[in-house]
C-alpha positions, -999 to +999 in steps of 0.1 A: +122-690-239+135-652-237+160-644-260+190-625-254+193-590-274+228-597-279+219-625-299+191-606-322+201-605-360+212-567-367+209-549-399+247-538-408+240-509-438+236-536-465+247-567-441+229-587-423+245-596-390+235-631-373+237-614-341+253-581-325+286-601-310+316-584-325+346-597-325+375-570-313+401-561-332+434-575-314+467-575-317+475-609-318+519-610-332+516-643-355+530-633-390+562-636-403+583-604-410+571-598-439+539-597-419+524-619-450+485-630-430+491-671-429+467-698-430+473-702-397+459-667-392+427-680-414+420-709-390+420-687-360+394-659-376+377-694-391+375-704-352+358-675-338+327-669-370+299-673-349+299-640-342+276-616-360+310-596-375+348-600-370+374-571-370+412-577-375+438-574-357+453-540-363+471-540-397+496-520-404+491-492-440+525-486-453+563-493-435+566-464-419+532-473-400+551-506-380+555-503-342+549-538-335+567-573-343+553-597-370+519-575-369+503-579-403+504-553-433+482-543-463+511-525-480+529-556-505+507-574-530+515-607-507+505-591-477+471-589-499+474-623-517+481-638-476+449-616-465+431-637-492+430-671-473+418-655-440+391-636-457+380-673-481+379-686-445+355-664-432+337-658-458+326-697-460+318-696-427+287-666-441+305-637-417+313-605-428+350-595-420+366-562-420+403-550-419+413-528-395+439-497-405+468-491-383+497-463-381+517-461-353+527-429-347+551-421-324+541-454-303+570-470-331+606-465-325+638-462-349+642-498-351+614-509-370+612-476-389+624-482-428+649-453-427+661-461-396+649-422-383+626-422-353+589-429-359+567-391-373+543-379-353+520-346-353+546-330-326+576-340-310+559-357-278+576-387-264+554-416-249+562-414-209+561-450-197+575-483-201+601-491-222+584-503-263+592-538-268+613-535-302+631-569-326+662-554-303+641-560-266+631-538-245+639-500-255+634-459-242+606-445-263+618-415-284+611-385-293+591-383-324+597-359-351+575-337-364+552-351-399+555-328-424+527-314-442+542-334-472+542-364-448+505-361-435+497-364-471+519-389-481+505-413-451+466-403-461+475-415-498+492-451-479+456-452-462+438-446-494+459-477-511+454-496-480+417-491-487+423-508-521+448-536-511+415-544-483+385-543-512+413-565-529+417-590-505+377-594-501+372-578-470+337-570-467+351-532-449+375-519-430+376-496-400+395-464-393+415-472-363+414-435-346+420-448-304+446-461-283+476-436-287+484-443-323+492-419-349+451-408-359+442-407-322+473-383-317+464-361-345+425-357-329+441-354-287+452-317-281+475-336-254+498-351-282+488-323-308+507-290-302+511-283-340+502-240-353+492-250-389+463-266-409+465-300-384+466-281-351+453-262-329+412-263-333+389-288-334+385-285-371+425-286-375+430-316-353+401-338-374+412-325-405+438-356-408+411-385-401+390-367-423+411-369-453+421-400-441+385-412-443+371-391-473+401-409-491+387-442-478+352-435-489+364-437-526+369-471-524+344-484-503+308-470-501+303-451-459+278-482-448+310-500-448+338-480-433+338-480-396+360-452-370+375-464-337+377-441-310+390-442-273+380-410-257+385-423-221+417-441-231+451-437-207+465-466-232+497-449-251+505-421-225+469-407-235+443-386-218+436-347-233+419-326-205+392-314-233+382-348-243+345-348-238+344-313-261+367-333-289+350-363-290+316-348-286+326-328-320+342-354-340+313-381-334+287-353-350+313-346-378+314-381-383+275-382-382+274-363-417+287-395-434+264-419-429+292-444-414+284-482-410+294-479-371+311-458-348+335-478-323+338-462-295+364-482-266+336-467-239+352-494-212+375-488-188+394-518-190+426-505-204+426-475-179+412-444-171+427-409-175+408-396-146+403-356-160+365-362-158+337-382-160+344-412-181+326-404-219+298-428-221+276-445-255+243-429-238+262-397-245+278-407-278+242-417-292+230-382-284+256-372-309+255-402-333+227-412-351+241-442-368+251-479-352+270-473-319+297-508-310+302-507-273+339-521-263+366-529-237+356-547-206+320-558-213+308-593-200+277-609-213+251-595-192+268-557-196+262-563-233+229-575-229+218-546-206+239-518-233+220-532-263+186-536-244+187-499-230+193-487-269+228-474-256+250-494-284+235-515-315+264-540-313+295-547-286+327-560-295+341-584-273+381-590-272+402-606-242+368-634-239+378-642-275+410-651-269+402-683-247+366-693-260+363-691-299+326-704-297+320-674-274+285-669-289+270-705-288+282-704-247+267-672-248+234-684-259+234-719-243+247-706-209+278-723-209+307-707-188+340-692-204+371-711-195+392-691-174+415-663-190+442-669-215+476-661-202+489-633-209+526-647-225+505-667-255+486-628-265+512-626-286+541-642-308+556-670-284+581-688-285+582-720-303+546-729-321+527-701-331+496-721-326+503-722-289+472-700-267+463-690-306+437-716-323+445-744-301+418-733-271+390-760-278+352-755-278+332-765-248+329-799-236 
């Protein structure tokens, strides 16, 4: 019987992955208000440890980075201790796990901010779109304030401390979330970065914030344990820049010099497409980036196998299919059907039992 290319082992730096399936980072919002990871979260990740690699849900690096209710953090001793429980549950099953760093930037609201001010961003440009969910219910997006250079430097320091926290918690590596219209992506894209100082204007300047975060992280983790995520085609959080192809091609070339674990590209269009040209493909990035490439967003088994067989991707991250299919890899291996997609009302914290729509999906019978 022919073995699926998706299910073959892969050497990711110094990590030997049992297969090329990755649990994509997905916000599930199951913590208490203190943002401390729970034993239930450990159970959730352990259920999905058949993947070659797990990437955690987006995890805020500092209080100013918060933009969702009940999402985890990595900036207090209690949060670090909580993550140790999660990491231990996954490591007991022999699977490596990376922590994804997050700062929401303008995709936040004053009600989340520790000082009650409007959130900070590269430039004072508000998200145009639906309201944001806040602790007080739906609220209109606010026009963010432009971060000062001193605040930018302090945010880089927050990422550095987060890397130290991730190491202390036992994570095998970290992913820097530079996608989906959050703070790093806002600096990278011309639509949201209209600064006139050393953090705006040229591609070199727009890349500077990510470069400083990456280099701070690399003082804690070696490069083969650090990944970066991009969404060049994405429209989520009102993104999409006319120079997207030029920009992300340049950024991929720059990242290639660091010898990172992987570049995680949301090449699929399941989150929507900005329609500013043709979508950027993994094949384009393969010509720009010599390290491991991870595809993501809307893949099924057939599409994932083709991407790997054709040499376009080395790994494929699965998000929504993993919600209702904790045994996704075994279903792929055995040719078993997938469970119906989970109802959106269970994606995030439901009222009542946090296990509902989270850890209660059965394996295939």
